[in-house]
C-alpha positions as CSV (number, residue, x, y, z in Angstrom):
1,M,-53.2,254.1,232.2
2,S,-51.5,252.2,229.4
3,L,-51.5,254.6,226.5
4,L,-52.1,258.3,226.5
5,V,-52.3,260.4,223.3
6,Q,-52.7,264.2,223.5
7,G,-53.3,266.7,220.7
8,L,-51.7,264.6,217.9
9,S,-51.6,266.0,214.4
10,Y,-49.9,264.9,211.2
11,I,-49.0,266.8,208.0
12,H,-48.0,265.0,204.8
13,P,-44.6,265.9,203.2
14,N,-46.5,267.9,200.6
15,K,-47.8,270.1,203.5
16,D,-51.4,268.7,203.4
17,L,-52.9,268.2,206.8
18,L,-54.1,264.6,207.4
19,F,-55.5,264.9,210.9
20,Q,-55.3,267.1,214.0
21,N,-56.3,267.2,217.6
22,I,-56.3,263.4,218.1
23,T,-56.6,262.8,221.8
24,F,-57.6,259.6,223.7
25,T,-56.6,257.4,226.6
26,I,-56.6,253.6,226.7
27,S,-56.5,251.9,230.1
28,T,-54.4,248.9,230.9
29,G,-56.0,245.7,229.6
30,E,-58.6,247.5,227.4
31,K,-59.3,246.2,223.9
32,C,-60.5,248.9,221.5
33,A,-60.9,249.6,217.8
34,I,-60.1,252.6,215.7
35,I,-62.5,253.0,212.8
36,G,-63.1,255.7,210.2
37,N,-63.4,256.2,206.5
38,N,-60.6,255.4,204.1
39,G,-57.9,258.1,204.0
40,V,-58.6,259.5,207.4
41,G,-55.2,258.4,208.7
42,K,-55.8,255.3,210.8
43,S,-52.7,253.4,209.7
44,T,-50.6,256.6,210.0
45,L,-51.8,257.0,213.5
46,L,-50.7,253.5,214.4
47,K,-47.3,254.1,212.9
48,I,-47.0,257.2,215.0
49,L,-47.9,255.3,218.1
50,A,-45.3,252.6,217.2
51,G,-42.7,255.3,216.7
52,K,-42.2,254.6,213.1
53,I,-43.1,258.1,211.9
54,T,-43.0,261.5,213.6
55,P,-46.2,263.6,214.2
56,A,-46.3,267.3,213.5
57,S,-47.4,268.0,217.0
58,G,-48.7,266.2,220.1
59,N,-47.5,263.8,222.8
60,I,-47.7,260.0,223.3
61,I,-47.1,258.3,226.7
62,C,-46.9,254.5,226.9
63,D,-45.9,252.9,230.1
64,G,-44.9,249.5,228.7
65,I,-43.5,247.5,225.8
66,L,-45.3,248.3,222.5
67,Y,-45.6,245.9,219.6
68,M,-47.1,246.5,216.1
69,I,-48.5,244.1,213.5
70,P,-48.5,246.0,210.2
71,Q,-51.0,245.9,207.4
72,H,-48.5,245.5,204.6
73,F,-45.5,243.2,204.5
74,G,-43.7,244.0,201.2
75,Q,-40.9,245.8,203.0
76,F,-40.0,242.5,204.7
77,D,-39.9,240.3,201.5
78,D,-36.1,240.3,201.3
79,M,-35.6,239.4,204.9
80,S,-35.6,236.1,206.7
81,V,-38.5,235.4,209.1
82,A,-36.1,235.9,212.0
83,E,-34.9,239.2,210.6
84,A,-38.5,240.4,210.1
85,L,-39.2,239.5,213.8
86,G,-36.0,241.2,215.0
87,V,-34.5,238.0,216.5
88,A,-31.9,237.1,213.9
89,D,-29.0,238.5,215.8
90,K,-30.0,236.7,219.0
91,L,-30.3,233.4,217.1
92,R,-26.9,233.9,215.4
93,A,-25.3,234.9,218.7
94,L,-26.7,231.8,220.5
95,S,-25.5,229.6,217.7
96,I,-21.9,231.0,218.0
97,I,-21.9,230.7,221.8
98,L,-23.1,227.1,221.7
99,D,-20.4,226.4,219.1
100,G,-17.8,227.6,221.6
101,R,-16.8,230.7,219.7
102,G,-18.8,233.3,221.6
103,S,-17.2,236.7,222.5
104,E,-18.5,239.5,224.7
105,K,-20.4,240.9,221.6
106,E,-22.4,237.7,221.2
107,Y,-23.3,237.6,224.9
108,E,-24.5,241.2,224.8
109,Q,-26.6,240.4,221.7
110,L,-28.2,237.4,223.3
111,N,-28.9,239.3,226.5
112,D,-29.5,236.1,228.5
113,E,-32.4,235.1,226.3
114,W,-31.2,231.5,226.1
115,D,-34.7,230.2,225.4
116,I,-35.3,232.2,222.2
117,P,-35.5,229.1,219.9
118,E,-38.0,227.5,222.3
119,R,-40.1,230.7,222.4
120,L,-40.1,230.9,218.6
121,E,-41.1,227.2,218.3
122,E,-44.0,227.6,220.9
123,A,-45.2,230.8,219.3
124,F,-45.2,229.3,215.8
125,A,-47.0,226.2,217.0
126,R,-49.7,228.3,218.7
127,W,-50.4,230.2,215.4
128,Q,-50.2,226.9,213.4
129,I,-47.1,227.9,211.3
130,G,-44.8,225.2,212.7
131,H,-43.7,224.4,209.1
132,I,-42.1,227.9,208.9
133,A,-38.4,228.0,209.8
134,P,-36.7,231.2,211.1
135,D,-34.3,231.2,208.1
136,M,-37.1,231.1,205.5
137,L,-37.5,234.1,203.2
138,M,-40.5,236.3,204.0
139,G,-41.1,236.8,200.3
140,N,-41.8,233.1,199.9
141,L,-44.6,233.1,202.4
142,S,-48.3,233.8,201.6
143,G,-50.0,236.9,203.0
144,G,-51.8,234.8,205.7
145,E,-48.5,233.2,206.7
146,K,-46.8,236.6,207.0
147,T,-49.6,237.9,209.2
148,R,-49.3,234.8,211.4
149,V,-45.6,235.3,211.7
150,F,-46.2,238.8,213.2
151,L,-49.0,237.6,215.3
152,A,-46.6,235.0,216.8
153,G,-44.2,237.9,217.6
154,Q,-46.6,238.9,220.5
155,D,-45.8,235.6,222.2
156,I,-42.1,236.1,221.7
157,Y,-41.8,239.7,222.9
158,K,-44.8,239.6,225.4
159,P,-45.6,243.3,225.0
160,S,-48.0,245.2,227.3
161,V,-49.6,247.1,224.3
162,V,-50.3,245.6,220.9
163,L,-51.2,247.5,217.8
164,M,-52.9,245.7,214.9
165,D,-53.5,247.2,211.5
166,E,-56.2,245.2,209.5
167,P,-54.9,241.9,210.9
168,T,-57.6,239.7,209.2
169,N,-56.9,241.0,205.7
170,H,-54.9,238.0,204.5
171,L,-56.1,235.4,207.1
172,D,-58.1,232.4,206.0
173,T,-60.9,231.0,208.2
174,T,-58.6,229.0,210.4
175,G,-56.3,232.1,210.9
176,R,-59.2,234.3,211.7
177,T,-60.5,231.8,214.3
178,L,-57.1,231.7,216.0
179,L,-57.1,235.5,216.1
180,Y,-60.6,235.8,217.5
181,E,-59.8,233.3,220.2
182,Y,-56.6,235.2,221.1
183,I,-58.5,238.5,221.3
184,A,-61.2,237.0,223.4
185,H,-58.7,235.7,226.0
186,T,-55.7,238.1,226.0
187,N,-55.1,240.5,228.9
188,R,-52.9,242.8,226.8
189,T,-53.9,246.3,226.0
190,T,-54.9,246.0,222.3
191,V,-55.6,248.7,219.7
192,I,-57.0,247.4,216.4
193,V,-57.7,249.1,213.1
194,S,-60.1,246.8,211.2
195,H,-63.2,246.5,209.1
196,D,-63.8,242.9,210.2
197,R,-67.1,243.2,212.0
198,T,-66.7,239.8,213.7
199,L,-63.4,241.0,215.2
200,L,-64.8,244.5,216.1
201,N,-67.6,242.9,218.1
202,L,-65.0,241.2,220.3
203,L,-63.8,244.7,221.4
204,S,-65.3,246.7,224.2
205,E,-64.6,250.2,222.9
206,I,-64.8,252.0,219.6
207,Y,-62.9,255.2,218.7
208,E,-64.3,256.8,215.5
209,M,-61.6,258.8,213.9
210,S,-62.2,261.9,211.7
211,P,-59.7,264.6,210.4
212,T,-60.5,266.8,213.4
213,G,-60.5,264.3,216.3
214,M,-61.9,261.2,218.0
215,Q,-65.4,260.3,219.1
216,F,-65.5,257.6,221.8
217,Y,-68.2,254.9,222.1
218,P,-67.9,252.5,225.1
219,M,-69.4,249.5,223.3
220,N,-68.8,246.9,220.6
221,Y,-69.4,247.5,216.9
222,D,-73.0,246.3,216.6
223,A,-74.0,248.6,219.5
224,Y,-72.0,251.5,218.0
225,R,-73.7,250.9,214.6
226,E,-77.1,251.0,216.2
227,T,-76.3,254.2,218.1
228,V,-74.8,255.9,215.0
229,D,-77.7,254.8,212.8
230,T,-80.2,256.2,215.3
231,E,-78.2,259.5,215.4
232,T,-78.1,259.6,211.6
233,Y,-81.8,259.0,211.2
234,A,-82.5,261.9,213.6
235,K,-80.1,264.1,211.7
236,V,-81.7,263.3,208.4
237,A,-85.1,264.1,209.8
238,R,-83.8,267.3,211.3
239,L,-82.2,268.2,207.9
240,E,-85.5,267.6,206.1
241,N,-87.4,269.8,208.6
242,R,-84.8,272.6,208.4
243,Q,-84.9,272.5,204.6
244,K,-88.7,272.8,204.7
245,E,-88.5,275.7,207.2
246,L,-85.9,277.4,204.9
247,A,-88.2,277.1,201.9
248,K,-91.1,278.5,204.0
249,A,-88.9,281.3,205.3
250,E,-87.7,282.3,201.8
251,K,-91.2,282.3,200.5
252,S,-92.4,284.4,203.5
253,A,-89.5,286.8,202.9
254,R,-90.5,287.3,199.3
255,K,-94.1,288.0,200.2
256,T,-93.0,290.5,203.0
257,I,-90.8,292.4,200.5
258,E,-93.6,292.4,197.9
259,R,-96.1,293.7,200.4
260,Q,-93.7,296.4,201.5
261,Q,-93.1,297.4,197.8
262,K,-96.9,297.5,197.1
263,H,-97.5,299.5,200.3
264,A,-94.8,302.0,199.3
265,S,-96.2,302.3,195.8
266,R,-99.8,302.9,197.1
267,G,-98.4,305.5,199.5
268,E,-96.7,307.4,196.7
269,K,-99.9,307.4,194.6
270,H,-102.0,308.5,197.6
271,S,-99.5,311.4,198.3
272,A,-99.5,312.5,194.7
273,K,-103.3,312.7,194.7
274,K,-103.2,314.9,197.8
275,C,-100.6,317.1,196.1
276,V,-98.0,316.5,198.8
277,A,-94.8,318.5,198.2
278,R,-92.0,316.8,196.2
279,I,-89.6,317.2,199.1
280,S,-92.0,315.4,201.4
281,M,-92.6,312.7,198.9
282,G,-88.9,312.2,198.6
283,L,-88.6,311.8,202.4
284,L,-91.4,309.3,202.4
285,R,-89.8,307.4,199.5
286,N,-86.4,307.3,201.4
287,K,-88.1,306.1,204.6
288,S,-89.9,303.4,202.7
289,E,-86.7,302.3,201.0
290,M,-84.9,302.2,204.3
291,T,-87.7,300.1,205.8
292,A,-87.5,297.7,202.9
293,S,-83.8,297.5,203.2
294,R,-84.0,296.7,206.9
295,L,-86.6,294.0,206.2
296,K,-84.5,292.5,203.4
297,K,-81.4,292.5,205.6
298,M,-83.3,290.8,208.5
299,Q,-84.7,288.2,206.2
300,H,-81.3,287.6,204.6
301,E,-79.6,287.1,207.9
302,K,-82.3,284.7,209.0
303,T,-82.2,282.6,205.9
304,E,-78.3,282.6,205.8
305,A,-78.3,281.4,209.5
306,M,-80.7,278.6,208.5
307,K,-78.5,277.7,205.5
308,R,-75.4,277.5,207.7
309,E,-77.3,275.2,210.1
310,I,-78.4,273.0,207.2
311,N,-74.9,272.8,205.9
312,E,-73.6,271.8,209.3
313,I,-76.2,269.1,209.7
314,R,-75.4,267.8,206.2
315,L,-71.7,267.7,206.9
316,S,-72.3,265.7,210.1
317,I,-74.2,263.0,208.3
318,N,-72.1,260.1,206.9
319,E,-71.2,260.9,203.3
320,Y,-72.4,257.5,202.1
321,T,-75.9,257.8,203.4
322,G,-77.3,259.4,200.3
323,I,-75.8,257.1,197.7
324,K,-78.4,255.3,195.6
325,I,-77.4,252.5,193.2
326,D,-79.2,251.7,190.0
327,M,-77.7,249.3,187.5
328,S,-78.7,247.0,184.6
329,N,-78.9,243.3,185.0
330,S,-77.6,240.3,183.0
331,V,-79.6,239.4,179.9
332,L,-78.7,235.6,180.1
333,A,-81.6,233.3,180.9
334,S,-81.5,231.7,184.4
335,K,-80.2,228.2,184.9
336,K,-78.0,228.5,181.7
337,L,-74.7,226.6,182.0
338,L,-71.9,229.2,182.1
339,V,-68.8,227.3,183.3
340,E,-68.0,223.6,183.7
341,A,-64.8,222.1,184.9
342,R,-64.1,218.4,184.6
343,N,-61.1,216.7,186.3
344,I,-58.9,219.9,186.1
345,T,-55.5,220.4,187.6
346,F,-53.1,223.3,187.4
347,R,-49.4,223.5,187.9
348,Y,-47.3,226.7,188.3
349,A,-43.7,226.3,187.0
350,G,-41.4,224.7,189.6
351,R,-44.3,223.7,191.9
352,E,-46.5,220.7,192.4
353,A,-49.8,220.5,190.5
354,M,-52.8,221.8,192.4
355,W,-55.7,219.3,193.0
356,S,-53.6,216.4,191.7
357,Q,-55.0,214.1,194.4
358,Q,-58.5,215.2,193.7
359,P,-59.0,216.9,190.4
360,L,-61.7,219.7,190.4
361,D,-65.2,219.2,189.1
362,L,-67.7,222.0,189.1
363,S,-70.6,223.6,187.2
364,I,-71.8,227.1,187.5
365,F,-75.2,228.2,186.1
366,S,-76.6,231.7,185.5
367,G,-78.2,233.3,188.4
368,E,-76.3,231.4,191.0
369,R,-74.7,233.1,194.0
370,I,-71.6,231.1,195.0
371,R,-68.8,231.3,197.6
372,L,-65.4,229.7,197.2
373,Q,-64.2,228.7,200.6
374,G,-60.8,227.2,201.7
375,D,-57.6,227.9,203.5
376,N,-54.8,230.1,202.1
377,G,-53.0,228.5,199.2
378,C,-55.7,226.0,198.3
379,G,-56.1,227.5,194.8
380,K,-59.2,229.7,195.0
381,S,-57.7,232.6,193.1
382,T,-56.2,230.2,190.6
383,L,-59.6,228.8,189.9
384,L,-61.0,232.3,189.4
385,K,-58.3,232.9,186.8
386,L,-59.2,229.6,185.1
387,I,-62.8,230.7,185.0
388,T,-61.9,234.0,183.4
389,G,-59.6,232.4,180.9
390,S,-56.5,234.1,181.9
391,L,-55.1,230.7,182.8
392,Q,-55.6,227.3,181.1
393,P,-55.8,224.0,183.1
394,T,-52.7,221.7,183.0
395,S,-55.0,218.8,182.6
396,G,-58.8,218.2,182.3
397,K,-61.4,220.1,180.4
398,M,-62.7,223.6,181.0
399,F,-65.9,224.8,179.3
400,R,-66.9,228.5,179.3
401,N,-70.1,229.8,177.6
402,E,-69.0,231.9,174.6
403,A,-71.5,234.6,175.4
404,L,-70.3,235.0,179.0
405,K,-69.2,238.5,180.0
406,I,-67.3,238.7,183.3
407,L,-66.4,241.6,185.6
408,Y,-63.5,240.7,187.9
409,L,-63.4,242.7,191.2
410,D,-60.2,241.9,193.0
411,Q,-58.9,243.5,196.1
412,E,-56.8,246.0,194.0
413,Y,-59.8,246.7,191.7
414,S,-57.6,246.0,188.7
415,C,-60.6,246.5,186.4
416,L,-59.5,250.2,186.6
417,D,-56.7,251.7,184.6
418,N,-54.3,253.3,187.1
419,D,-53.0,255.7,184.3
420,L,-56.5,257.1,183.5
421,T,-58.1,259.9,185.4
422,V,-61.3,259.4,187.3
423,Y,-63.4,261.0,184.6
424,G,-61.3,259.3,181.9
425,Q,-62.1,255.9,183.3
426,L,-65.8,256.4,182.8
427,E,-65.3,258.0,179.4
428,A,-63.2,255.0,178.3
429,C,-65.8,252.4,179.2
430,N,-68.8,254.4,177.7
431,S,-68.0,257.2,175.3
432,K,-71.6,257.3,174.1
433,R,-73.0,258.8,177.3
434,P,-72.9,262.6,177.2
435,E,-70.3,264.3,179.5
436,H,-72.9,265.8,181.9
437,E,-74.4,262.3,182.6
438,L,-70.9,260.9,183.5
439,K,-70.2,263.8,185.7
440,T,-73.6,263.6,187.4
441,L,-72.9,260.0,188.2
442,L,-69.5,260.8,189.6
443,N,-71.1,263.4,191.8
444,R,-73.6,260.9,193.1
445,F,-70.7,258.7,194.2
446,L,-69.1,261.7,195.9
447,F,-66.4,262.4,193.3
448,T,-66.4,266.1,193.2
449,S,-65.1,268.1,190.3
450,S,-61.8,268.5,192.1
451,T,-61.2,264.7,191.8
452,W,-62.1,264.2,188.2
453,D,-58.5,264.8,187.0
454,K,-57.1,262.6,189.7
455,K,-55.3,259.4,188.5
456,C,-57.0,256.1,189.4
457,G,-53.7,254.8,190.7
458,S,-53.7,257.4,193.5
459,L,-57.2,256.6,194.8
460,S,-57.8,254.9,198.2
461,G,-59.4,251.5,198.4
462,G,-62.8,252.9,199.0
463,E,-62.5,255.4,196.2
464,K,-61.5,252.6,193.8
465,M,-64.4,250.5,194.9
466,K,-66.9,253.4,194.2
467,L,-65.3,254.1,190.8
468,A,-65.5,250.4,189.9
469,L,-69.2,250.5,190.7
470,C,-69.5,253.6,188.5
471,H,-67.7,251.7,185.8
472,L,-70.1,248.8,186.2
473,I,-73.2,251.1,186.0
474,V,-72.1,253.0,182.8
475,N,-70.7,250.0,181.0
476,E,-72.9,249.2,178.0
477,D,-72.1,245.5,178.3
478,T,-73.6,244.6,181.7
479,P,-71.6,241.5,183.0
480,D,-73.3,238.2,183.2
481,M,-71.0,237.2,186.1
482,I,-69.3,239.3,188.7
483,I,-66.3,237.7,190.4
484,A,-65.2,239.3,193.7
485,D,-61.9,238.1,195.0
486,E,-61.4,239.4,198.6
487,P,-62.9,242.7,197.5
488,T,-63.3,244.1,201.0
489,N,-59.6,243.8,202.1
490,N,-58.7,247.4,201.5
491,I,-61.9,249.3,202.0
492,D,-63.6,250.8,205.0
493,I,-66.9,249.6,206.5
494,A,-69.1,252.2,204.9
495,S,-67.6,251.3,201.4
496,M,-68.1,247.6,202.3
497,D,-71.8,248.3,203.0
498,I,-72.2,250.0,199.6
499,L,-70.5,247.1,197.8
500,A,-72.6,244.5,199.6
501,T,-75.8,246.4,198.7
502,V,-74.8,246.5,195.0
503,L,-73.9,242.8,194.9
504,K,-77.0,241.8,196.7
505,N,-79.2,243.7,194.3
506,Y,-77.3,242.5,191.2
507,K,-79.4,240.1,189.1
508,G,-76.7,238.0,187.5
509,T,-74.2,235.3,188.5
510,L,-72.1,236.1,191.6
511,L,-68.9,234.3,192.5
512,V,-67.2,235.5,195.7
513,V,-64.0,234.6,197.6
514,S,-64.1,236.2,201.1
515,H,-63.3,235.2,204.6
516,D,-65.6,237.9,205.9
517,E,-68.7,236.1,207.2
518,Q,-70.8,239.2,207.6
519,F,-70.1,240.3,204.0
520,I,-71.0,236.8,202.8
521,H,-74.3,237.0,204.6
522,D,-75.0,240.5,203.3
523,V,-74.6,239.6,199.6
524,G,-76.9,236.7,199.8
525,I,-74.7,233.7,199.0
526,E,-76.8,230.6,198.3
527,R,-74.1,227.9,197.6
528,T,-70.6,227.2,198.9
529,I,-67.9,225.3,197.1
530,Y,-65.3,224.0,199.6
531,F,-61.7,223.4,198.8
532,P,-59.8,220.6,200.5
């Protein structure tokens, strides 16, 4: 046994319950994934396991050194690389000792780790960040470099248990390849929260997390998906059968009650003709009413039991299964020139010009499905901003079709106004649609009435993605081009599947930046523009 979790629960400071009864065991050397919908508490669970936050109840037993690679790095921006990794004091103590000024304090801080500089150098070389010095500021590093710094920390601390929270979010293709190779060969117990299906398929166990517990699947992600899909299809078929049975039972109940009422009416008429005494007729009427009441009660109990079963089946089916997407398409003719760049460069203040050695040339035509591919820092996001017009090239010429309408889907879904409510967002982009149509659309995307007054800024990544798609559907001006810049970084796999389906079916120009190979395949990319 390497990690044992028993009856874990967590309650937010506002007293809302996030999850409860989380129990699982991970054996030494096992490599497993924790998956689940956005907001279920996966990152919170990892922080609890790492000892960074305290659970409301439950126990955690770990029989070795535990190391965590976080999802977000903003809290480290004011630290040096050495401080973020927790080795700054050791490096300082070693420097003082080697300078001949060491005291007992410095020797205690160093703790006989004389090889700490060599371990840092070797770890950084392994993760191909040898250009990063320990005294560099974390805030000056790219997201991918920050991730690699913490990945290198494993080789410095040599933990027995490693926790990773969305480790591929900021990694480029090279970084992901290094991580995949590490996962394939490491003997460390590894627990990963991720939506990267390539990474998930390297793991031998899947834990599906819900607010009420964990479901264990001893298989990789593809096998898990096949198993869950089979279960879902069976549940959907069972749901449809139970709904038909309920309709038949309700119809049968109505006919039974109607027959009973007709029978009672005929009995009264028959008794009246035979001059049956009023008191006897009253007794017969009461008996008939009691029989009808019993029948109605029995039928009601039967149908209510069926309704409860139907509701339980419906709740057990993935909430995204029933979402259907219909949207308008671009009106621009195919093969029409939309964007053309000739010998462009761009320079941010205080930095060298991008592409100065090889100025960019490219043409984008309507109907194309293009991927921009290159390592972190090569200028992909800068090019997207040049295409949208939010930046202008430092040199060269940039042509943009005057009729071109662009929707920019970045990883923060900034097309949404964080100060607007969920309903207000749709109302703002299409005030001509009646209120009931907008609310019906929100319901289709699983935004219940309790969420309509929720601010967009408080939504999870998956919720923002769904609302952005609602925004796309109701917007009167259907975009001619959709630009998606790492749109899958902060959403769960179910949300990613919805997004991929929408982008695949979209009949317009698609420009995507993503290091997720499965997502690229799913949206039907036809051309790749490589950055040096």
